[in-house]
Backbone bond lengths (Angstrom), bond angles and torsions (degrees), N, CA, C in turn:
res aa  C-N    CA-C-N  psi(-1)  N-CA   C-N-CA  omega(-1)  CA-C   N-CA-C  phi
1 M - - - 1.453 - - 1.525 112.91 -
2 P 1.341 120.67 -43.01 1.469 118.52 179.16 1.528 112.87 -63.48
3 L 1.351 117.55 -32.72 1.456 120.06 177.89 1.519 110.56 -62.24
4 F 1.315 116.79 -41.50 1.456 120.84 177.99 1.525 110.62 -61.62
5 V 1.307 116.77 -41.33 1.467 120.78 -179.94 1.525 110.58 -65.69
6 I 1.328 117.25 -40.50 1.462 120.69 179.78 1.522 110.50 -66.73
7 L 1.315 117.94 -44.54 1.463 120.46 178.31 1.522 111.36 -64.96
8 L 1.313 117.00 -37.01 1.458 120.28 176.13 1.527 110.77 -65.03
9 T 1.320 116.84 -36.44 1.463 120.63 176.61 1.524 110.78 -64.67
10 F 1.344 117.68 -42.04 1.460 120.59 175.54 1.524 110.83 -60.39
11 L 1.318 117.23 -42.42 1.458 120.72 179.42 1.521 111.23 -64.05
12 L 1.313 117.12 -43.98 1.462 120.09 179.40 1.526 111.41 -66.25
13 L 1.329 117.21 -36.59 1.455 120.06 176.24 1.523 110.71 -64.30
14 F 1.326 116.83 -41.30 1.459 120.28 177.46 1.524 110.92 -62.44
15 L 1.322 117.50 -43.44 1.461 120.06 178.28 1.524 111.45 -63.75
16 L 1.315 117.13 -36.28 1.460 120.67 176.67 1.525 110.86 -64.82
17 I 1.325 116.83 -43.25 1.464 120.68 177.99 1.523 110.24 -61.43
18 C 1.327 116.92 -45.65 1.466 120.52 178.07 1.521 111.00 -60.39
19 N 1.318 116.68 -42.24 1.455 120.84 -178.17 1.522 111.39 -64.55
20 V 1.322 117.33 -44.16 1.468 120.51 -179.44 1.524 110.67 -63.02
21 F 1.330 117.16 -44.81 1.456 118.70 -179.51 1.522 111.52 -70.04
22 W 1.324 118.24 -34.99 1.455 119.08 177.00 1.520 110.97 -66.50
23 L 1.322 117.76 -40.21 1.464 119.90 177.70 1.525 111.06 -63.14
24 A 1.321 116.95 -42.89 1.465 119.63 178.32 1.521 110.76 -64.52
25 F 1.325 117.02 -44.23 1.464 121.53 -179.31 1.521 110.90 -63.53
26 S 1.325 117.46 -46.50 1.464 119.96 -177.90 1.524 111.35 -68.97
27 D 1.327 117.67 -32.66 1.458 119.85 176.98 1.523 110.38 -66.44
28 I 1.319 116.71 -41.04 1.462 120.29 179.37 1.529 110.46 -66.46
29 I 1.317 116.61 -45.97 1.459 120.30 -173.13 1.523 112.49 -78.77
30 F 1.329 116.98 -52.31 1.456 119.81 -168.60 1.522 114.03 -90.34
31 E 1.320 117.88 -25.63 1.464 120.07 -178.20 1.522 112.53 -101.81
32 G 1.310 117.98 -27.81 1.453 121.08 178.56 1.512 114.08 73.34
33 H 1.318 117.82 30.25 1.459 119.97 -176.44 1.522 113.44 -78.84
34 L 1.305 117.97 -20.01 1.458 118.73 -173.97 1.521 111.98 -73.75
35 F 1.318 116.84 -44.90 1.462 119.90 -175.65 1.524 112.88 -113.50
36 G 1.315 117.61 12.56 1.452 120.87 168.69 1.510 117.49 82.62
37 G 1.285 119.48 54.65 1.449 119.58 171.05 1.504 114.08 131.44
38 P 1.335 115.91 170.18 1.463 119.73 -177.34 1.526 113.22 -72.57
39 H 1.336 118.07 -22.87 1.465 120.54 -178.66 1.521 108.81 -99.38
40 M 1.309 115.63 76.82 1.455 120.53 -171.97 1.522 113.27 -99.98
41 G 1.310 117.85 -10.01 1.456 119.56 -179.72 1.520 111.93 70.73
42 R 1.329 115.02 -134.50 1.461 120.26 -176.39 1.516 112.84 -84.05
43 G 1.319 117.67 -10.69 1.464 120.79 -176.83 1.512 113.01 -61.85
44 W 1.349 117.38 -41.15 1.461 119.44 -178.22 1.512 110.53 -67.40
45 F 1.332 116.55 -34.77 1.456 119.99 -179.14 1.526 110.34 -67.28
46 A 1.321 117.19 -43.03 1.465 120.79 178.65 1.525 110.67 -63.93
47 A 1.326 116.67 -42.60 1.464 119.98 179.40 1.528 110.93 -64.82
48 A 1.324 116.93 -38.75 1.464 120.27 178.89 1.526 111.03 -65.79
49 I 1.317 117.00 -41.90 1.463 120.55 178.78 1.527 110.36 -63.77
50 I 1.334 117.18 -43.25 1.465 120.46 178.18 1.522 110.68 -62.12
51 C 1.333 116.75 -41.53 1.461 120.87 179.53 1.529 110.80 -63.53
52 I 1.318 117.36 -42.27 1.464 120.72 179.16 1.531 110.60 -66.16
53 I 1.332 117.29 -40.63 1.465 120.37 178.70 1.525 110.46 -63.06
54 F 1.339 116.98 -43.58 1.463 119.83 177.46 1.522 111.04 -62.10
55 F 1.335 117.15 -40.25 1.462 119.93 178.64 1.523 110.69 -62.22
56 I 1.315 117.33 -43.40 1.464 120.55 -179.87 1.529 110.24 -64.22
57 C 1.339 116.94 -41.84 1.473 120.22 178.42 1.525 111.26 -61.89
58 V 1.316 116.54 -45.32 1.463 119.83 179.60 1.524 110.24 -64.84
59 F 1.329 117.79 -39.83 1.459 121.22 179.10 1.528 110.81 -62.65
60 V 1.331 117.03 -43.43 1.466 120.53 179.82 1.528 110.45 -65.60
61 L 1.331 116.95 -45.76 1.464 119.69 178.63 1.523 111.32 -63.21
62 Y 1.326 116.65 -38.87 1.461 120.10 177.52 1.526 110.58 -64.39
63 S 1.323 117.38 -40.50 1.466 120.55 178.90 1.527 110.96 -63.22
64 F 1.338 117.06 -42.02 1.463 119.94 177.07 1.525 111.26 -63.37
65 A 1.325 116.72 -39.93 1.466 119.59 178.56 1.525 110.63 -64.29
66 L 1.321 117.01 -40.79 1.461 120.57 178.71 1.523 111.00 -65.96
67 L 1.336 117.78 -43.15 1.463 120.40 178.16 1.526 111.35 -63.99
68 D 1.326 116.98 -39.93 1.463 120.18 177.15 1.524 110.67 -62.71
69 F 1.316 116.17 -41.71 1.462 119.87 178.21 1.527 111.04 -63.22
70 L 1.326 117.37 -44.43 1.464 120.41 -179.42 1.527 111.40 -65.56
71 E 1.335 117.41 -34.25 1.463 119.63 176.02 1.525 111.46 -68.88
72 R 1.316 117.23 -36.40 1.469 120.43 -179.55 1.523 112.16 -66.74
73 I 1.322 116.69 -31.21 1.464 118.55 179.48 1.528 111.45 -94.68
74 N 1.355 116.02 9.75 1.473 122.86 178.21 1.523 112.38 59.03
75 W 1.319 115.47 42.19 1.461 119.29 177.40 1.513 111.36 -95.14
76 I 1.336 116.15 -19.24 1.469 120.58 179.33 1.518 107.32 -109.39
């Protein structure tokens, strides 16, 4: 039972990370709050690319943390 709770916690943490990055990405792209308006030029594109790169980095680091955890409990 505790293993299930720990894995569920990892899943919920991953969903939280996805949600935070999606909110930041959608705010930059669809609302235009970062650079002040709908006519932002290249600024929104750069911010979106940076946001996607950060999301990928966090996803990769999270995957390594999950694999390390599964190896420590001898699940893999």
